[in-house]
N, C-alpha and C positions, 0 to 999 in steps of 0.2 A: 256503275261509274262509266263515263264516256271519255275515252282517251283518243287524242288526235295528234298528228304531226302537222305543224304549220310552218310557213316560211316567214322569218323575221329578219329583215335586213340581209336577205340572201342566205340565211342560215336556217337549217332545219331545227325546229324547237319542239320538243315533246310537251304537250299540254293536257291538262285535265279540263274537259268541258263541263262547266258548272251548270247547275239547274237554272240559274238566272241568265244564262247565255254568255257570261263572262268566261275568260279563258285563263286558267292558272298555269303559268310557266313552272313546270314541276321542278326543273333543275334550280331555278332561282329561288323558289319557295323552300326547297330543301336546304339551300345554302343559308337562307335567312334564319331557318329554324335549327341549323346545325345538325341536320339529319344525315346519316350515312346512307346515301341513296344514289345509285348510278342511274341518272336520267339523261345521259349523254345522247341516247337514241331510244326509240321505242323498243328496238331489239334488246337493248341492255335492260330496259325497264321490265320487260316481260321475263327475261332470264332471272330477275331477282325473286320471282316466285311469290309465295304467300307473305313473306316478310315485307317485301316491297309493297304489296297491296295494302297491308296494314298501315304502313307509313303514308301511302297515298290517301287513304281514307281520312287519316288524321289531318293531313294538309288541306284536303278539300273542306273538312268540317271547319277548320280555322278560317279558311277563305270565305265560307258562307256566313261565318259569324262577323264578317267585316274586317278581319285581319288579313295580312299578307297583300295589301293593296299594291305594294311595290313589286309584287311578283306577277302581276297580271300582264298577259301578252296583249298586243293591240287587238281590238275586237274585229278589225277588218283584215287581219293577217290571213293570207290565202292558204287554203288547205293543200297539203301534199298527200300522197297516199299514206295511210297510217304507218306502213312499213315500206318506205320508198325503195329500198334495195335489199330484199331478203337474201339470206346467205345461200338459199337453194332456189331451184325452180318452184313455182307455185304448183301444188298437187291439185288435180282436178278429177272429177268423177263423171263419167258419161252414162247416159241411159239409166237415170235413177228415178224417173217419174213415168208411170205407165202410159198416160195420155201422150206424153212426148215421144215415147217409143212408138206408139200406135201411129201418130201423125208422120213420123219419120219413115215408118214402114210403108205407109200409103204413098208418100211423096216419092219414095225410091222404088216403089212397086216390088218390094221384097219382104220376106218374113224373117225377121231376126228374133223379135220377142225379147223376153226377159232373160238375161244371162244368169248362170248359176252363181257367179261371183261378181263383185263390183268391177267395172271397167275403169282403169286409171290411166291418166296421161298427165303431161305437165306443160306449163307455159313458162318461158324464161323470164328472168327479172327485167330484161329490156322491153318486155311487153307491157309493163305496169304503167298505168296512167292515173294522174291525180284527179280528184273531184274537180269539176268545172273545166278541166283541161280537154284537149282534143283526142278523140278516137281517130287514129290515122287509117286512111284507106289509100291503096295504091292502084289506081285504075289500070295501069299497064301490067299489073301482077294478078289482080283479081277483079272480077265483075260480079261477085256474089258474096258480099260481106254481110254477115248476119249477127244477131245479138242473142244473148242468153243470160237472164238474171239468175243469180245463185246466192244462196246463203253460204258464207265462208267461215270455216272454223280457224281459230288461231291457237296453236299449241303453246302451252305454258310450261308444263313439266315434261322433261325428256323421257323417252321410253322406247323399248323394243319388245315385240311380242306382247303387246298390251292386251289384257283380257277385256272383254266387253264390259264386265262389271266394274272395271277400273277406268273406263274410257273418259268419263267426265272429270276425273281427277287430273287429267292431262290437258284439259281445255282451259285456256286463259280467257277467251272471249270469242265474239262473233262480229263479222262485218259483212259488207255487200260486195259482190264481185260480178262484173259483166264479162262473160266468156265470149268475147267477140271472135267470130269464126269466118274464115274465107272458105266457103263450102266447095267452090270449084277446085281450089288447091287441095283441100282434103280428099276429094274424089280422085284428083289427078295422081296423087301419091299413094294409090292403092287402098284408100280408105283409112289409112292410119291418121291419127289425130294431130300429131305434134306440129308439122309444118303449117297446116291450115289454121292452127290455133296459136301459133307462136310468133306472128308478125309483130313488129314494133307497134306500140300503141294499141294493142288488142286486149289489154287487161285492166280496165278501170277498176279501182279498188278504193273503198272508203264509204262514207266520209270519215268514219271514226271506228274504233273498236269498242264495243259494249262488253264490259266484263261479264263473265258467265253468271255471277251472282245477281246480275241485274236483268237477266232474261228469264221470264217465268218458265216457259217450256219451249225449247228450240224446235219442237215438232208441232207447234200450234201457231206458227207465225204466218200471216198473209204475205204473199210474195208476188210482185207484179212488175210490169215494164210498159212504158208508153213510148211511142215515137211521134214527135210533133203533137203531143197531147192525145193521140189515139191509143186506146188500150189494146196492147198486143198479147201480153201474158198476164194471167190472173189466176193464182193458185194458192195452195197452202203447203207448208213444209210437212204436214201430216201425211201427204201423199208420197213421200219418199219410199222407194222399194227397199233399199238398204238404209236402215236408220243410222244415226250418228255413231253409236257404239260399235255397230258392225263395220262401218267405214274405217274408224280408227283402229279397230282390232285387225282388220284385214290388211290395211296399208302398212301397219307396223310389223307384220310378220317378217322377221329377218331384216327389217329396215328401221333404223333409229329415227324417231321423230324428235325434233329439237325445238327449243323455245323460239317462237317467231315463225315456225313453219305454218304455211297457209294451205288449207284444204277446202276447195270448192265442192259443194255437195250435189251438184246436178241442177237441171232447170226444168220447170213445168212446160206444158204445151203452149203453143202460140208463136213459135219461131217463124221467121220470115220465109225460109225456103219451103215450108210445108203449106203456105197459103196458096190459094188458087185465084189469080196467078201469084207466083212467088214475089215477095216484097223485100228487096235487099236495101241496105243502108246506102245513102247517097250524101254527097257533099252538102253540108248545112243542116242535116237532120239533127234534132235535139232528142237525146235518149235519156230517159229517167227510169232508174231502177229503184223500187221501194220495197222495204221489208219492215213489217210492224215491229215496234220496240227498238229498231235500229235507226231508221230514217230513210233519206233519199240520196241517191248517187246520180248526179246529172253531168252529162258530157255532150259535146257537140262533135259531129262527124266532120273531118277535114280531109279533103283529097290532096295528096302531094305527089 
């Protein structure tokens, strides 16, 4: 199932994206069916767990059978980020693809290599950008803004100290994230990640969440990114160093993961700063992130 948040008359509406392209307003459909379903936001929908997923599947089946026509959202309603305002910072993983580590070591003329444990950092909610919206760059602040396409996990079931064997039980679904990064700021602040990766408009997210049951194998997805139609990144999630169960288990050690939490899982090689010469994002660039079985996330760079 594909779930998205769209803007209808200025209000965020959670919808199920149906196979034929129409969009079912989940809250309206539940009201028409008399279903006890909190669909006031994607966050609340996710928090409903398996019971909510069961109701959603029934509503989608009814809609596909030609029922619930009065609950369809406008087909041209613009997408928002699937979770426009998460309750926490977005969790991110650095250095999780070997070729990306190698290109970074070459570009920085240093040897860091693979770390023993996953590298975690976060991006604030103010960094989140909707599909088709602008990636913001600030020329007076940074002259080296880069891109990173990533598969993102959306947590469904809360947990702390989650075992690897139980990790998938806690995953609601998957989406696409672009970890836009100001490389010069990152270096300026001692190499720590947060400041250079936390600028406003630096976290495109979407276009939808694909529920976990609709993804065949999250470790066999193609993942890529283009800038103005030029292929920059082209890889597969099978190349992750730390797999998804390891990431969930490690992050949750002593830290409670909650419904709606987003975890980006790292990026493959092909980033701009490692090119010769480096190629950073500039005003007007069109950036498209694609992951198989999920779709495409398109944004335009805008200098402010």
